[in-house]
C-alpha positions in Angstrom: -0.3 0.0 0.0 1.3 3.6 -0.9 1.2 6.5 0.6 -0.1 9.6 -1.0 -0.8 12.6 0.4 -4.4 14.2 -0.2 -2.8 17.4 -1.6 -1.0 15.7 -4.4 -2.8 16.2 -7.5 -2.3 12.5 -9.4 -4.6 11.6 -12.4 -6.8 8.3 -11.9 -5.3 6.9 -14.5 -1.9 7.0 -13.7 -0.3 3.3 -12.5 1.7 4.2 -9.0 3.9 0.9 -7.7 3.2 -0.4 -4.0 5.3 1.3 -0.6 5.7 4.4 -2.7 5.7 7.6 -1.0 4.1 10.7 -2.5 4.1 14.0 -1.0 1.7 17.6 -1.0 1.9 19.1 -3.9 3.0 16.4 -6.4 1.2 16.8 -10.0 1.4 13.5 -11.8 -0.8 13.4 -15.5 -2.6 10.2 -17.0 0.3 8.6 -18.7 2.5 7.8 -16.1 3.7 4.7 -14.7 6.0 4.6 -11.0 7.5 1.6 -9.8 7.5 0.4 -6.2 9.4 1.8 -3.6 9.8 5.1 -4.9 9.9 8.8 -3.1 8.5 11.8 -4.8 9.0 14.8 -2.7 6.8 17.9 -3.1 6.6 20.0 -5.7 7.5 17.2 -8.3 6.1 16.8 -11.5 5.6 13.6 -13.8 4.0 14.2 -16.9 2.8 11.9 -19.9 5.0 9.7 -21.2 7.0 9.2 -17.7 8.1 5.0 -17.2 9.9 5.4 -13.9 11.3 2.0 -12.2 11.8 1.0 -8.8 13.2 2.3 -5.6 13.4 5.8 -7.0 13.9 9.2 -5.3 12.9 12.8 -7.0 13.3 15.7 -4.9 11.5 19.0 -4.6 10.8 20.8 -8.0 12.0 18.3 -10.6 10.0 17.8 -13.8 9.8 14.5 -15.3 8.8 13.9 -19.0 9.0 17.8 -19.9 7.9 18.7 -23.4 11.0 18.4 -25.8 12.9 22.0 -25.8 13.3 21.2 -29.8 11.8 23.0 -32.9 11.4 19.8 -34.3 8.6 18.7 -31.7 4.9 18.4 -33.3 3.2 16.7 -29.9 4.1 13.5 -30.8 3.8 10.4 -28.0 7.0 9.9 -26.5 8.7 8.7 -23.6 11.4 9.2 -20.7 12.5 5.7 -19.4 14.1 5.7 -16.0 15.4 2.6 -14.4 15.7 1.6 -10.5 17.5 3.4 -7.7 18.4 6.5 -9.4 18.6 9.8 -6.6 17.2 12.8 -8.8 18.0 15.9 -6.5 16.1 19.5 -6.7 14.9 21.2 -9.5 16.1 18.3 -12.7 14.8 18.9 -15.8 14.2 15.3 -17.9 12.7 15.9 -21.2 11.0 13.6 -23.0 11.5 12.3 -26.6 10.7 14.4 -29.8 9.7 12.3 -32.1 7.1 9.3 -32.3 8.2 6.8 -29.5 11.3 8.4 -29.2 12.8 7.9 -25.6 15.0 9.7 -23.2 16.6 7.0 -20.9 18.4 7.0 -17.7 19.4 3.4 -16.6 20.1 2.3 -12.8 22.2 3.2 -9.9 22.6 6.9 -11.2 22.8 10.2 -8.8 21.6 13.5 -10.8 22.3 16.5 -8.3 20.5 19.8 -8.3 19.6 21.9 -11.5 20.8 19.3 -13.9 19.3 19.8 -17.2 19.2 16.5 -19.5 17.3 16.7 -22.6 15.1 14.9 -25.5 16.3 11.8 -26.6 19.2 10.8 -24.6 20.6 7.7 -23.3 22.7 7.3 -19.6 23.8 4.5 -18.5 24.5 3.2 -14.9 26.4 4.6 -12.1 26.7 8.0 -13.5 27.3 11.4 -11.3 25.7 14.8 -12.6 27.3 17.6 -10.6 25.3 20.5 -9.7 23.7 22.7 -12.6 25.3 19.6 -15.4 23.7 21.1 -18.6 23.2 17.6 -21.7 21.9 18.8 -24.6 19.6 16.8 -27.0 20.5 13.1 -28.9 23.3 12.5 -26.4 24.9 9.2 -25.2 26.5 8.9 -21.9 28.0 5.5 -20.9 28.8 3.7 -17.6 30.1 5.3 -14.6 30.3 8.5 -16.0 31.0 11.6 -13.8 30.2 15.2 -15.2 31.7 17.8 -12.5 29.6 20.9 -11.3 28.7 22.9 -14.6 30.0 20.6 -17.3 28.4 21.2 -20.5 27.5 18.6 -23.2 26.1 19.4 -26.5 23.7 17.7 -29.2 24.8 14.7 -30.5 27.6 14.0 -28.8 29.3 10.8 -26.7 30.9 10.4 -23.2 32.8 6.8 -23.1 32.6 4.9 -20.1 34.2 5.8 -16.5 35.2 9.0 -18.3 35.6 12.3 -15.9 34.5 15.5 -17.3 35.5 18.8 -15.1 33.9 21.3 -14.1 32.6 23.9 -16.0 34.0 22.6 -19.3 31.9 21.9 -22.8 32.2 19.8 -25.4 31.3 19.5 -29.1 32.7 16.2 -30.0 33.3 12.6 -28.6 35.1 12.0 -25.2 36.4 8.1 -25.1 36.0 5.8 -22.6 38.4 5.8 -19.4 39.7 9.6 -19.8 39.9 12.8 -17.5 38.6 15.7 -19.9 38.6 19.3 -18.8 39.5 23.4 -19.3 38.8 25.5 -22.0 39.0 24.2 -24.7 38.7 20.8 -23.3 42.2 19.0 -23.4 42.8 15.2 -22.5 43.9 15.1 -19.0 45.3 11.8 -18.4 43.7 8.2 -17.5 41.0 8.3 -15.1 43.0 6.0 -12.9 41.0 6.8 -9.7 38.1 5.4 -11.0 39.3 3.0 -12.8 40.9 1.0 -9.8 37.1 1.7 -8.0 35.6 -0.4 -10.9 38.6 -3.4 -10.7 40.7 -2.4 -13.5 43.9 -4.6 -13.5 46.8 -2.2 -13.5 48.3 -3.7 -15.9 45.6 -3.7 -18.4 45.7 0.3 -17.0 48.8 1.2 -18.8 47.9 -0.5 -22.2 45.1 2.2 -21.6 47.4 4.7 -20.9 49.5 3.7 -23.8 46.7 3.8 -26.3 45.6 7.0 -25.4 49.4 8.3 -26.2 49.2 7.3 -29.8 45.8 9.2 -30.0 46.8 12.2 -28.4 50.0 12.7 -28.6 50.9 11.2 -32.2 50.6 13.4 -35.0 48.0 10.7 -37.3 44.7 10.3 -37.8 41.8 8.7 -36.1 41.9 6.3 -38.5 45.8 5.9 -38.2 45.5 5.6 -34.6 43.1 2.9 -34.6 45.2 0.9 -36.8 48.5 1.4 -34.4 46.5 0.2 -31.3 45.3 -3.0 -33.0 48.4 -3.4 -33.7 50.7 -2.2 -30.6 48.5 -2.5 -27.7 47.9 -5.8 -26.2 44.1 -6.6 -26.4 41.5 -6.7 -23.7 37.7 -5.4 -23.5 38.8 -2.2 -22.6 40.8 -1.6 -25.8 37.8 -3.2 -28.0 36.0 -0.5 -25.9 38.1 2.3 -27.0 38.5 0.9 -30.4 34.8 0.3 -31.1 34.4 3.9 -29.4 36.9 5.4 -32.0 35.3 3.5 -34.9 31.6 4.9 -34.5 32.7 8.6 -33.4 30.5 10.7 -35.8 31.5 13.9 -34.7 35.5 13.6 -33.8 37.6 12.9 -31.0 37.8 15.8 -28.6 41.1 17.6 -28.9 42.0 15.3 -32.2 
């Protein structure tokens, strides 16, 4: 049985799971699904198209499934899908997809701090951290374990690879590869993200191979295409190295600093 304040405005068509706690002045529209054991704090708005999993906490003033801020939006039915065990702090805005059946997707175990904006059709992995005031533009892809420090800006159609760290206050319009530290204005490569790789259990030997791969990429004077060949020929293989290669091969906006 969920604990729902009589001062919350909730559509009878919305589907609310078990053991949820919904505080006063929450607003929930018709086409909303909320899983078990969620806590929705006062003044949260959850709009049509929201699909929220289990064990999430959504704090004051956040807006989930806000209409996309996109001139291409024509009123189509679209979604926001949020996984399990996420913490969404105050005044976060997450837009739903732009086109029919489009979707903004947030994975599991993410920590989204105050004032973050995640725009339409962006895909976020698991175990990510978004610092205060981070801005994520539309159609972005964010891997697993990515950390955005305060005030970082990711521009449209770009990617942040697994276990990367985006330092405070920087903006980027090209892809940030996995396992790196990136920051500054203009953005620069700050070395491998060894602290987080240690935390993730990546072997020290593999970390050295990752550093060698990025030495070829960021300190060489060849194209990304040639760097991929060099990595395949010179760097011992591992799942992490394959992740880097696939990331480089699939870039459409180019790689930062390259």
